[in-house]
C-alpha positions as CSV (number, residue, x, y, z in Angstrom):
1,M,12.5,38.1,-8.6
2,L,15.4,37.4,-10.9
3,L,16.2,40.6,-12.7
4,A,19.0,39.7,-15.0
5,G,21.4,36.9,-15.8
6,V,24.5,37.1,-17.9
7,V,26.9,34.3,-18.7
8,F,30.2,34.8,-20.4
9,T,33.4,32.8,-20.9
10,S,36.5,34.4,-19.5
11,C,40.2,33.6,-19.7
12,G,41.1,36.4,-17.3
13,K,42.4,36.2,-13.8
14,S,39.8,38.4,-12.0
15,A,36.1,39.1,-11.8
16,R,34.1,41.8,-9.8
17,V,30.6,42.3,-8.5
18,A,29.0,45.3,-6.8
19,S,26.2,45.6,-4.3
20,P,22.8,47.0,-5.7
21,D,23.6,50.5,-4.3
22,C,27.1,50.2,-5.9
23,N,28.8,51.1,-2.6
24,T,30.4,47.6,-1.9
25,T,32.5,45.7,-4.4
26,V,33.9,42.2,-4.2
27,K,36.8,41.3,-6.4
28,V,37.9,37.6,-7.1
29,T,41.4,37.1,-8.4
30,L,43.8,34.3,-9.1
31,E,47.3,34.7,-7.8
32,N,49.6,32.0,-9.2
33,G,46.5,29.9,-9.7
34,A,45.2,30.3,-6.2
35,P,41.8,32.0,-5.6
36,Y,41.5,35.1,-3.5
37,Y,38.8,37.7,-2.8
38,S,38.7,41.2,-1.5
39,V,36.0,43.6,-0.4
40,V,35.9,47.4,-0.7
41,K,33.2,49.8,0.5
42,N,33.0,53.4,-0.5
43,G,36.6,53.2,-1.8
44,K,38.0,51.9,1.5
45,P,39.2,48.3,2.0
46,V,37.0,46.1,4.2
47,V,38.7,42.8,3.5
48,N,42.2,42.7,1.9
49,P,43.0,39.9,-0.5
50,S,42.1,36.7,1.3
51,Q,42.7,33.1,0.5
52,L,40.0,30.6,-0.6
53,G,40.0,26.9,-1.1
54,F,40.5,23.5,0.8
55,L,42.7,20.7,1.7
56,L,41.0,17.4,0.8
57,N,41.5,13.8,1.9
58,D,45.1,13.2,2.8
59,K,45.9,17.0,2.8
60,T,45.7,17.2,-1.0
61,P,45.6,20.9,-1.9
62,F,42.5,22.1,-3.7
63,N,43.4,25.8,-3.7
64,G,45.8,26.3,-6.6
65,D,46.6,25.6,-10.2
66,F,43.2,27.1,-11.2
67,T,42.1,29.0,-14.2
68,I,38.8,30.8,-14.5
69,K,36.7,28.7,-16.8
70,K,33.5,30.8,-16.7
71,V,31.9,33.7,-14.9
72,Q,28.1,34.1,-14.3
73,R,26.3,37.1,-13.0
74,A,22.8,37.6,-11.8
75,S,20.7,40.1,-9.8
76,F,17.8,39.3,-7.5
77,D,15.2,41.3,-5.6
78,E,12.3,40.1,-3.6
79,T,10.5,40.9,-0.3
80,W,9.3,37.9,1.6
81,E,7.1,37.6,4.7
82,Q,8.5,35.9,7.7
83,T,6.4,33.3,9.5
84,W,7.5,35.1,12.7
85,G,10.4,37.3,13.4
86,E,11.8,40.7,14.5
87,E,10.3,42.1,11.3
88,R,7.3,41.0,9.3
89,Y,9.0,41.4,5.9
90,A,12.6,40.9,4.8
91,R,14.0,42.3,1.6
92,N,16.4,39.9,-0.3
93,H,18.2,42.1,-2.7
94,Y,21.7,41.2,-4.1
95,N,23.9,40.9,-7.1
96,E,25.5,37.5,-7.6
97,L,28.8,36.4,-9.1
98,T,29.6,32.8,-9.8
99,V,33.3,32.0,-10.6
100,E,33.8,28.6,-12.2
101,L,37.3,27.3,-11.6
102,Q,39.1,24.3,-13.1
103,E,42.6,23.0,-12.4
104,T,44.8,23.3,-15.4
105,N,46.8,20.1,-14.7
106,G,46.3,16.7,-13.1
107,A,42.7,15.6,-12.5
108,Q,41.5,19.0,-13.7
109,R,38.9,19.1,-10.9
110,L,36.2,21.8,-10.8
111,L,35.2,24.2,-8.0
112,N,32.7,27.0,-8.2
113,I,32.7,30.0,-5.8
114,V,29.4,32.0,-5.5
115,F,29.3,35.5,-4.1
116,R,26.1,37.4,-3.2
117,V,26.7,41.1,-2.5
118,F,24.0,43.0,-0.5
119,N,23.9,46.6,0.4
120,D,24.8,45.6,4.0
121,G,27.3,42.9,3.4
122,I,28.2,39.8,1.5
123,G,27.8,36.0,1.5
124,F,29.8,33.4,-0.3
125,R,29.9,29.7,-0.6
126,Y,31.7,26.9,-2.4
127,V,30.0,24.5,-4.8
128,F,31.6,21.2,-5.9
129,P,29.9,20.2,-9.2
130,E,29.3,16.6,-10.1
131,Q,32.5,15.5,-11.9
132,P,34.3,12.3,-12.8
133,N,37.5,13.1,-11.0
134,L,36.0,14.2,-7.7
135,Q,33.2,12.1,-6.2
136,D,33.4,11.0,-2.6
137,F,35.9,13.1,-0.7
138,E,36.9,14.4,2.8
139,I,37.6,18.0,3.7
140,T,40.5,18.1,6.2
141,E,40.7,21.9,6.2
142,E,38.8,24.9,4.7
143,L,41.3,27.6,3.9
144,T,38.8,30.6,3.9
145,E,40.3,33.8,5.3
146,F,39.1,37.2,6.3
147,A,42.2,39.5,6.0
148,F,41.3,42.8,7.8
149,P,43.3,46.0,7.1
150,D,43.8,46.9,10.7
151,D,43.9,45.2,14.2
152,Y,40.3,46.1,15.0
153,E,38.7,45.3,18.3
154,A,36.5,42.2,18.2
155,W,33.8,40.7,20.5
156,S,33.9,36.9,20.7
157,I,33.8,33.7,22.8
158,S,36.2,30.8,22.7
159,A,35.2,28.0,20.3
160,Y,36.6,25.0,22.4
161,K,37.0,26.3,25.9
162,V,33.3,27.2,26.4
163,K,30.6,24.5,26.5
164,Y,27.5,24.9,24.4
165,F,28.5,28.5,23.4
166,E,27.6,29.6,27.0
167,G,30.3,32.2,27.4
168,I,30.8,35.8,28.3
169,Y,31.7,37.8,25.2
170,A,35.0,39.7,25.6
171,K,36.6,42.4,23.5
172,A,40.2,42.0,22.2
173,P,42.2,43.0,19.1
174,I,41.8,40.6,16.2
175,S,45.4,39.5,16.4
176,K,45.0,38.5,20.1
177,L,41.9,36.3,19.7
178,D,41.7,32.6,20.6
179,T,40.1,30.2,18.2
180,V,36.6,31.7,18.5
181,S,33.1,30.9,17.6
182,T,31.1,32.9,15.1
183,P,29.4,35.3,15.2
184,V,32.4,37.5,15.7
185,T,31.5,41.2,15.9
186,I,34.2,43.7,15.0
187,E,34.3,47.5,15.7
188,T,36.0,49.4,12.9
189,D,36.9,53.0,12.6
190,G,33.7,53.9,11.0
191,G,31.2,51.1,11.6
192,Y,30.8,47.4,12.4
193,L,31.5,44.0,10.8
194,A,30.2,40.6,11.8
195,I,31.5,37.2,10.6
196,H,29.1,34.3,10.7
197,E,27.6,31.7,8.4
198,A,24.2,30.8,6.9
199,N,22.4,27.6,6.0
200,L,24.7,25.2,8.0
201,T,23.6,21.9,6.4
202,D,25.5,18.6,6.4
203,Y,28.7,20.5,7.2
204,A,30.9,21.4,10.2
205,K,30.4,24.6,12.1
206,M,32.9,27.3,11.2
207,N,35.1,28.9,13.8
208,V,37.9,31.4,13.1
209,Y,41.4,32.1,14.5
210,P,44.1,34.7,13.8
211,V,47.0,33.7,11.6
212,A,50.0,34.4,13.8
213,G,51.3,37.9,13.6
214,T,48.6,39.2,11.4
215,T,45.1,40.6,11.4
216,T,43.8,37.8,9.2
217,L,41.1,35.4,10.6
218,K,41.2,31.9,9.1
219,S,38.4,29.3,9.1
220,D,38.6,26.4,11.6
221,L,36.0,23.7,11.0
222,T,34.7,21.7,14.0
223,P,36.1,18.2,13.5
224,W,34.7,14.7,13.8
225,S,36.5,12.5,16.3
226,T,38.4,11.1,13.4
227,G,40.0,14.5,12.7
228,V,38.1,14.8,9.4
229,K,36.2,18.0,9.1
230,V,33.6,17.1,6.5
231,Y,32.6,13.9,4.6
232,A,31.0,14.7,1.3
233,E,30.2,13.6,-2.3
234,T,29.6,15.7,-5.4
235,P,27.5,17.6,-6.1
236,F,28.0,19.4,-2.9
237,A,27.6,22.9,-1.5
238,T,29.0,24.4,1.7
239,P,27.2,26.8,4.0
240,W,27.5,30.5,3.2
241,R,30.2,32.5,4.8
242,T,28.7,35.8,5.8
243,L,30.1,39.3,6.5
244,I,27.7,42.0,7.7
245,I,29.2,45.5,6.8
246,A,27.2,48.0,8.9
247,D,27.4,51.7,9.3
248,D,25.7,51.7,12.7
249,L,24.3,49.4,15.3
250,N,20.8,49.5,13.8
251,Q,22.1,48.2,10.5
252,L,24.2,45.6,12.2
253,A,21.3,44.2,14.3
254,T,18.7,44.3,11.6
255,S,20.7,42.8,8.8
256,R,18.8,39.9,7.2
257,I,21.7,38.5,5.2
258,M,21.8,35.3,7.1
259,L,18.1,34.6,6.7
260,N,18.2,35.6,3.0
261,L,20.9,33.0,2.4
262,N,18.7,30.2,3.7
263,E,16.1,28.4,1.6
264,P,12.5,29.5,1.7
265,C,10.0,27.8,4.0
266,K,9.5,24.1,3.3
267,I,6.5,23.8,5.5
268,E,3.5,24.2,3.2
269,D,1.0,25.3,5.9
270,A,2.8,27.0,8.8
271,S,-0.4,28.3,10.4
272,W,0.1,25.9,13.4
273,I,3.4,27.7,14.3
274,K,2.6,30.2,17.1
275,P,5.1,32.4,18.9
276,M,4.3,32.6,22.6
277,K,5.4,33.4,26.1
278,F,5.6,30.5,28.6
279,I,6.2,29.9,32.2
280,G,7.9,26.7,33.4
281,V,8.4,24.1,36.0
282,W,12.1,24.8,35.6
283,W,13.5,27.7,37.7
284,G,12.6,26.0,40.9
285,M,14.8,23.2,40.0
286,H,17.8,25.4,39.4
287,I,17.4,27.1,42.8
288,L,16.8,23.6,44.4
289,E,13.2,24.3,45.4
290,Y,12.2,21.3,43.1
291,T,14.0,18.3,41.7
292,W,13.8,16.9,38.2
293,G,13.7,13.3,39.4
294,Q,11.1,11.7,41.7
295,G,11.0,12.5,45.5
296,V,9.4,14.7,48.0
297,K,10.5,17.9,46.1
298,H,9.6,16.6,42.6
299,G,8.6,19.6,40.5
300,A,6.6,17.9,37.7
301,T,3.7,16.5,39.7
302,T,0.2,16.7,38.4
303,K,-0.9,19.0,41.2
304,N,2.1,21.4,40.8
305,V,1.9,21.6,37.0
306,M,-1.9,22.3,37.2
307,R,-1.1,25.2,39.5
308,Y,1.3,26.6,36.9
309,I,-1.5,26.1,34.2
310,D,-3.9,28.1,36.4
311,F,-1.4,30.9,36.8
312,A,-0.7,31.0,33.0
313,A,-4.4,31.1,32.1
314,A,-5.0,33.9,34.5
315,N,-2.1,36.0,33.2
316,N,-2.1,35.9,29.4
317,I,0.8,33.4,29.3
318,P,0.0,30.9,26.5
319,G,2.4,28.1,27.5
320,V,3.7,26.0,30.4
321,L,7.0,24.1,30.1
322,V,7.2,20.9,32.1
323,E,10.6,19.4,32.8
324,G,11.4,16.2,34.7
325,W,8.0,14.6,34.0
326,N,9.3,11.4,32.3
327,E,11.2,8.4,33.7
328,G,15.0,8.5,33.5
329,W,15.9,11.5,35.6
330,D,17.1,9.4,38.5
331,G,20.1,8.1,36.7
332,V,23.3,9.7,35.6
333,W,22.6,13.2,34.0
334,Q,25.0,13.2,31.1
335,N,24.8,10.7,28.3
336,N,21.7,9.3,30.0
337,G,19.7,9.1,26.8
338,E,19.4,5.3,27.0
339,L,17.5,5.7,30.3
340,Y,15.2,8.6,29.5
341,K,11.8,7.3,28.4
342,F,10.1,10.0,26.4
343,T,6.6,8.4,26.5
344,T,6.6,7.2,30.1
345,P,5.6,9.7,32.8
346,Y,6.6,9.3,36.4
347,P,3.9,7.8,38.6
348,D,3.1,11.2,40.2
349,F,2.5,12.9,36.9
350,D,-0.6,12.1,34.8
351,M,0.3,13.5,31.4
352,P,-3.1,12.9,29.7
353,K,-4.9,14.6,32.6
354,V,-2.5,17.5,32.6
355,A,-2.7,17.9,28.8
356,A,-6.5,17.9,28.9
357,Y,-6.6,20.4,31.7
358,A,-4.3,22.7,29.9
359,A,-6.4,22.5,26.7
360,Q,-9.5,23.3,28.8
361,K,-7.8,26.4,30.1
362,G,-6.5,27.5,26.7
363,V,-2.9,26.8,27.7
364,E,-0.2,25.0,25.6
365,I,1.9,22.4,27.3
366,I,5.6,22.6,26.2
367,G,7.1,19.1,26.5
368,H,10.7,18.4,27.3
369,H,13.2,15.9,25.9
370,E,16.6,16.0,27.7
371,T,18.7,13.5,25.9
372,G,21.9,13.7,27.9
373,A,23.6,14.1,24.5
374,N,22.7,10.5,23.6
375,T,21.6,11.2,20.1
376,I,21.4,7.5,19.2
377,G,19.0,6.8,22.0
378,Y,17.0,9.9,21.1
379,E,16.7,9.0,17.5
380,Q,15.4,5.6,18.4
381,Q,12.6,7.2,20.3
382,M,12.1,10.3,18.2
383,E,9.1,9.3,16.1
384,A,7.2,7.7,19.0
385,S,7.8,10.6,21.3
386,Y,6.6,13.2,18.9
387,D,3.6,11.1,18.0
388,Y,2.9,10.7,21.8
389,Y,2.9,14.5,22.2
390,K,0.8,15.2,19.1
391,K,-1.9,12.8,20.2
392,L,-2.1,14.7,23.5
393,G,-2.4,18.0,21.7
394,I,1.1,19.2,22.6
395,D,2.7,21.3,19.9
396,A,6.0,22.3,21.3
397,V,9.1,20.5,22.8
398,K,12.2,21.8,24.5
399,T,15.1,19.5,23.6
400,G,18.4,19.3,25.5
401,Y,21.9,17.8,25.0
402,V,23.7,18.2,28.3
403,S,27.2,16.8,27.8
404,R,30.3,18.1,26.2
405,L,30.3,15.4,23.5
406,L,27.4,13.8,21.7
407,D,27.3,10.0,22.3
408,K,30.5,10.5,24.3
409,K,32.3,11.0,21.1
410,E,31.4,13.9,18.7
411,R,31.2,17.7,19.2
412,H,27.9,19.5,19.0
413,G,29.1,21.7,16.2
414,S,30.6,18.8,14.1
415,Q,29.0,17.5,10.9
416,Y,27.7,14.7,13.0
417,G,25.9,17.1,15.4
418,V,24.6,19.2,12.5
419,R,23.1,16.2,10.9
420,H,21.3,15.1,14.1
421,Y,19.8,18.5,14.9
422,R,18.6,18.8,11.3
423,K,16.9,15.3,11.6
424,A,15.2,16.4,14.9
425,I,13.8,19.6,13.3
426,E,12.6,17.9,10.2
427,T,11.0,15.1,12.1
428,A,9.3,17.5,14.4
429,A,8.0,19.5,11.4
430,R,6.3,16.3,10.1
431,Y,4.4,16.0,13.4
432,Q,3.7,19.8,13.5
433,I,5.9,20.2,16.6
434,M,7.7,23.4,17.5
435,I,11.3,23.1,18.9
436,D,13.2,25.1,21.5
437,N,16.7,23.5,21.2
438,H,19.1,23.7,24.1
439,E,22.8,22.9,23.9
440,P,22.5,23.3,20.1
441,V,24.9,24.0,17.3
442,M,25.1,27.8,16.8
443,P,22.0,29.0,14.8
444,T,22.6,30.0,11.1
445,G,19.1,31.0,9.9
446,L,17.5,27.6,9.5
447,Q,14.3,29.0,11.0
448,R,13.5,30.5,7.6
449,T,13.4,27.0,6.0
450,Y,11.9,25.3,9.1
451,P,10.1,27.9,11.2
452,N,9.1,25.3,13.7
453,L,12.7,25.8,14.9
454,M,11.5,28.6,17.1
455,T,14.4,29.4,19.3
456,Q,17.6,27.9,20.7
457,E,19.9,28.3,23.7
458,G,23.6,28.5,22.6
459,I,23.9,31.4,25.0
460,R,25.0,32.0,28.5
461,G,21.5,32.6,29.7
462,Q,19.9,33.6,33.0
463,E,20.0,30.1,34.4
464,W,23.6,30.9,35.2
465,D,22.3,33.4,37.8
466,A,21.2,30.4,39.9
467,Y,24.8,29.6,40.5
468,N,27.8,31.5,41.9
469,S,29.1,32.1,38.4
470,S,26.3,34.5,37.5
471,N,26.3,36.9,34.6
472,P,27.6,40.5,34.9
473,P,25.2,43.3,34.1
474,E,27.3,44.1,31.0
475,H,26.4,40.8,29.5
476,T,23.0,41.7,28.1
477,T,24.3,44.9,26.5
478,V,26.7,42.8,24.4
479,L,24.3,40.0,23.3
480,P,22.1,41.9,20.8
481,F,25.2,42.6,18.7
482,T,26.9,39.2,19.0
483,R,25.0,36.0,19.8
484,I,21.6,37.4,18.8
485,L,22.9,38.1,15.3
486,A,22.8,34.3,14.8
487,G,19.2,34.1,15.7
488,P,16.7,34.0,18.6
489,A,17.9,32.9,22.0
490,D,16.1,31.4,24.9
491,F,17.8,33.5,27.6
492,T,15.1,32.9,30.2
493,F,14.7,36.3,31.9
494,G,11.7,37.6,33.8
495,T,12.9,36.8,37.3
496,F,11.3,38.8,40.0
497,K,13.0,37.4,43.1
498,L,16.4,38.7,42.3
499,T,18.3,37.9,45.5
500,N,19.0,35.1,48.0
501,M,17.9,32.3,45.8
502,G,18.3,28.7,46.9
503,P,20.8,27.3,49.4
504,E,23.7,29.1,47.6
505,K,22.0,32.5,48.2
506,T,22.7,33.5,44.6
507,R,21.3,36.5,42.7
508,V,20.3,37.9,39.3
509,N,22.6,40.8,38.6
510,S,19.8,43.2,37.4
511,T,17.2,45.5,38.6
512,L,13.6,44.6,38.3
513,A,13.0,47.2,35.6
514,K,15.8,45.7,33.5
515,Q,14.1,42.3,33.7
516,L,11.1,43.9,32.0
517,A,13.2,45.7,29.4
518,L,14.9,42.5,28.3
519,Y,11.6,41.3,26.8
520,V,12.1,44.0,24.1
521,V,15.9,44.0,23.9
522,L,16.7,40.2,23.6
523,Y,14.6,38.5,20.9
524,S,12.9,35.1,20.9
525,P,9.5,34.0,19.5
526,L,9.3,31.6,22.5
527,Q,9.9,33.9,25.5
528,M,10.1,32.5,29.0
529,V,8.5,34.0,32.1
530,S,11.2,32.5,34.2
531,D,10.2,32.8,37.8
532,M,7.9,30.8,40.0
533,P,4.2,31.9,40.1
534,E,4.3,33.0,43.7
535,N,7.0,35.5,43.0
536,Y,4.8,37.4,40.6
537,E,1.7,37.5,42.8
538,G,0.6,41.1,43.7
539,K,3.4,42.7,41.7
540,P,2.2,45.6,39.6
541,E,5.3,45.4,37.4
542,F,4.1,42.1,36.1
543,E,1.6,43.9,33.9
544,F,4.3,44.6,31.4
545,I,5.1,40.9,31.0
546,R,1.4,40.1,30.6
547,I,1.1,42.5,27.7
548,V,4.5,42.5,25.9
549,P,4.3,40.6,22.5
550,V,6.9,38.2,21.2
551,D,6.2,38.6,17.5
552,W,7.1,41.8,15.8
553,D,6.4,43.9,12.7
554,T,9.4,46.3,12.9
555,T,12.6,46.5,14.9
556,I,14.8,49.6,15.4
557,I,18.0,50.0,17.5
558,K,17.5,53.6,18.6
559,D,20.7,54.0,20.5
560,G,23.5,52.1,22.2
561,K,27.1,51.1,22.5
562,I,28.2,47.5,22.6
563,G,28.9,46.6,26.3
564,D,27.5,49.8,27.7
565,Y,23.8,50.3,26.9
566,V,21.1,49.5,24.4
567,V,17.8,51.1,23.4
568,T,15.5,49.0,21.2
569,A,12.0,49.8,19.8
570,R,9.7,47.2,18.3
571,K,6.2,47.4,16.8
572,D,3.8,44.6,17.6
573,R,2.9,42.5,14.6
574,H,-0.7,42.2,15.5
575,S,-1.6,45.7,16.7
576,T,-0.5,49.4,16.4
577,D,1.3,49.2,19.8
578,W,5.0,49.9,20.1
579,F,7.4,48.8,22.9
580,V,10.7,50.2,24.0
581,G,13.4,48.5,26.1
582,A,16.4,50.3,27.5
583,I,19.2,48.6,29.5
584,T,22.6,49.5,30.8
585,N,25.7,47.8,32.2
586,E,27.1,48.3,35.7
587,I,27.2,52.1,35.1
588,G,24.0,54.1,35.6
589,R,23.3,56.6,32.9
590,D,21.0,59.3,31.7
591,I,19.6,58.8,28.2
592,Q,17.1,60.5,25.9
593,V,14.6,58.5,23.9
594,D,12.9,60.2,20.9
595,F,9.8,58.7,19.3
596,S,10.3,59.7,15.7
597,F,9.5,56.1,14.7
598,L,5.9,56.5,15.7
599,D,3.0,57.3,13.3
600,P,3.0,61.1,13.0
601,N,-0.8,61.1,12.7
602,K,-1.4,59.4,16.0
603,K,-1.1,60.1,19.7
604,Y,0.0,57.4,22.1
605,T,-0.3,56.7,25.8
606,A,3.1,55.6,27.1
607,K,3.1,53.4,30.2
608,I,6.7,53.6,31.5
609,F,8.2,51.1,34.0
610,K,11.6,52.5,35.1
611,D,14.1,52.3,37.8
612,A,13.3,54.4,40.9
613,P,15.9,57.0,41.9
614,D,17.3,54.8,44.6
615,A,17.5,51.6,42.5
616,N,20.8,49.8,42.1
617,W,21.4,46.2,40.9
618,E,23.7,45.4,43.9
619,T,22.1,47.1,46.8
620,N,18.5,47.9,45.9
621,P,17.3,46.1,42.8
622,Y,13.5,46.1,43.3
623,P,12.1,49.7,43.2
624,V,10.2,50.5,40.0
625,I,8.3,53.7,39.2
626,I,5.3,53.2,36.9
627,E,3.9,56.3,35.2
628,E,1.9,57.3,32.1
629,K,2.5,60.1,29.6
630,E,1.0,61.2,26.3
631,I,3.5,60.7,23.5
632,N,3.7,61.5,19.8
633,A,6.3,61.3,17.1
634,D,7.8,64.6,18.2
635,S,8.2,63.6,21.8
636,V,11.5,63.2,23.6
637,I,11.8,61.9,27.1
638,D,14.6,61.7,29.6
639,L,15.3,58.4,31.4
640,T,17.7,57.6,34.2
641,L,18.8,54.0,34.2
642,A,20.2,52.7,37.5
643,S,23.4,50.8,37.7
644,G,22.6,47.4,36.1
645,G,19.1,48.8,35.4
646,G,16.7,49.5,32.6
647,A,13.3,50.8,31.5
648,A,10.4,49.3,29.6
649,I,7.8,51.4,27.8
650,W,4.4,50.3,26.3
651,L,3.1,52.8,23.7
652,K,-0.6,52.3,23.0
653,A,-2.2,54.3,20.2
654,E,-5.2,56.4,21.3
C-alpha cells in the first residue's frame, strides 16, 4: 500500500532517498546542469557519482543544462502472491524519489528520473513526460553509468560475441570486461552486486561496457539495423535499471527487485497456468537418434509420441514436448519461417489423435513453433496456430528463433525483437497458452505481468552437451548467481545416459546424482526431463525426478561460492515437503548441511541420493547411493560431493 506521498518544489541541486531500513541512500545531484546519482550503504560507497541522460536524434545531448523543477517522494509496502515462482509471496517495500528536470535554455525540455530504493538494492528509470517541444524522438545513446569504487571481479558473458546469450560466464575485473550482457554479477569486498533491468517494454536491451581506464560501466543499448537504439514518442518510460546490493549469496539469489518493478498480473483468471515437468521428443534429435524432418528416423511420429505419453503418464510427468511435427523442417533451418506451417502436421503424425490420447492419459502436449527467426512469417500465422492448439486442448508452446538475426536484419535484443516477443506473449495469453521461449531476449521479470511466460532459454543449456563444445562442471555452479537472476531458465537437465551419446560420442559433464540435484538448484516452472524414456527404465534414481516439484513456497541458498559449489533448499508450495540440492564444480568436496530451515515441531524422513565414494564425472559418473535418515531442525549431515557431482535430498514430514 502507498504509505506516504510528499511533493515539494525545490530550487536546489540535489535530492536524497533512503531505503526503508535506512541502510542504503541514493543521492541525485546536478553538476554543471548534468544529472548524476550515487549510492551509499552503511556509510560505504557502492556507486560513485554516475552520469545519467541521453543523446537523442542526431546526437543532440539530453543530459545537461538542467535544473531541478520539482521533487516528489513516496513510500510503498505490499506483499503479493506469485502465480508461480521460487517463493509464494514477494514483499514489495521501497521508498521512491522522483526528480523532475527541465532544461533552462533552448526548448526547455522535461525529463523525470524515478528512483526506488529497497532494502536489498535500487531501481531507477527515465520518464519523458508529454510536452510540446519533445514528441516523436530517437534515442541514439543512453548515458547511464555505474561508477564503482574499486576494480571488483565480475561474472559476465559477451553481449555480441555470444549467440542467444548461450555463453560460459567468466570472471574478470570490471575494467577488463568486454561489452557484456546483463545480468552482471560483481563480487565486492563485503558482498555482491548485480546489474540488470526490469520491465523491458518497447525498448532496447541494455548491455554495459567499461569506460576505458576506469571502473565505470556504461550503458550500451542493442541497436536496430539503422543504428538507432530506440524509437519513441512522449509520454514514454524506459525500463528500470536495477542494482541488487546483497550481503550474501542468499540475499543475492532471492532478491525480488526485478519482479517488483514489473506491473502486476494482467491476466484476470490465471488458474489455467500450471507449472509442470515434461519429457520431450527432442533429445534424441540432438544425439541424432531422431530427425526433426520426415524420414526413417523421424522423431515426431504418432507411434513414437504415444510411447512418450505412456511413459509420462506412468511416471508423474505431466507434459510431453513434441518437436518436428509440422511441415517445414525439410527446408533451410534458419530464417525458414515462411516454410514452417504451424497448423499442418507431417503425414506420419496425427495431431488430433495424439492430443486426444494425451488427454485420455492425463498428459499435456507441449507444442512447438520453431520460426527460424522469421518473425514476420510467424506473426502472420500466430493467431491461427494458437487457435489450432487451443481447439485440440493444448495449453503450452515452446517457441524458437534460431538465427543470429530476426528476419535476417534485427538483433534479438533490439527494440524490434522486444516488440515481437511481447506480441507473442500477449497473443498467447488471449488464447490461454503458456510459453517456453527459446532464443529469447534476456528475461526482465515480465512473468509477473504475464505469468503465461513460464520460462525461457537465453542460457547455455544442457543441449550443448550433445556436441563437442559441452559445458564444464563449473558452469552450473555459476548460473544461480548470474543468468538465473534474470528469471527461470529452460536448462534441460535430467540426462541419465551421460556418456557415448550419438555418432560424436559426446557426454554430459556431470555425475548422475548431480543431474538430480539440478532440479532443486536451477529454477524453472516448466522443468524438462531431458532423456529418452528407455534411459530411465529400471533406474531407482529416477524416483527423485518423479517426485520433485517445480513450484515452490520458499527458497534458501544454504551455502555456496560462485563457480565452486551451491547448496539450495526449497519448500514445496503444495505440501510440507522440503528438497535440497547440492552441486560442485570439477573439484570434489566435503560439505555440511544443516536443517535449521525445517519446522522445529516436526520430524522428517530424508531420502538422500548422493554420489557413491568412487563416483567421478570423468571416469565413473553413474554410481549413486540412496539412503534414508530421520532429520529434524537440529540435524546436521555430512555430504561428500564427487568431482563434478552432487546430492539431492527429499525431506518428507512424518
